[in-house]
C-alpha positions in Angstrom: 138.3 37.6 134.6 135.7 39.6 136.2 132.1 39.8 134.8 132.3 43.7 133.8 135.6 42.8 131.8 133.9 39.9 130.0 130.8 42.1 129.1 133.4 44.8 127.8 135.2 42.1 125.7 131.8 41.0 124.4 130.9 44.6 123.4 134.3 45.1 121.7 133.7 41.8 119.8 130.1 42.7 118.6 131.5 46.3 117.7 133.9 44.8 115.6 131.3 42.8 113.5 129.0 45.5 113.5 131.5 47.6 111.7 132.2 44.8 109.2 128.4 44.8 108.4 128.2 48.4 108.0 131.0 48.6 105.5 129.8 45.5 103.7 126.2 47.1 103.6 127.6 50.4 102.2 129.6 48.6 99.7 126.6 46.7 98.5 124.4 49.6 98.3 127.2 51.8 96.6 127.4 48.7 94.0 123.7 48.5 93.5 123.6 52.4 92.7 126.5 52.1 90.4 125.6 49.1 88.4 122.2 47.8 89.0 121.1 48.6 85.4 124.0 46.6 83.6 124.2 43.7 86.1 122.2 40.6 85.6 118.8 40.4 87.3 119.9 37.4 89.5 123.0 39.6 90.8 120.8 42.5 91.8 118.2 40.4 93.4 121.0 38.7 95.4 122.5 42.0 96.4 119.1 43.4 97.4 118.5 40.2 99.7 122.0 40.6 101.1 121.6 44.4 101.9 118.2 43.4 103.8 119.8 40.7 105.7 122.7 42.6 106.8 121.0 45.7 107.6 118.6 43.7 109.8 121.4 41.6 111.3 123.2 44.7 112.0 120.4 46.3 113.8 120.2 43.4 116.0 123.7 43.3 116.7 123.4 47.1 117.6 120.4 46.4 119.9 122.7 43.7 121.6 125.4 46.2 122.1 122.9 48.7 123.7 121.6 46.0 126.1 125.1 44.9 127.1 126.1 48.6 127.8 122.9 49.0 129.8 123.7 45.7 131.8 127.3 47.1 132.3 125.8 50.2 134.3 124.4 47.7 136.8 127.5 45.8 137.5 
């Protein structure tokens, strides 16, 4: 497998997980908006922490994909 093919596969793999993170993030935010008032406080806090962690991790994955795409131009 050539180096460019390997980088393309890594980009595809990271894009899949980025999509999973985005869908999970959107779902958690939707749940927070719709039921934050009626949910127990520990669930709301847990959901808020999860949103922050998933958002930051998603941003990091996005940056990694950008760097890999830039590196792919040089191959």
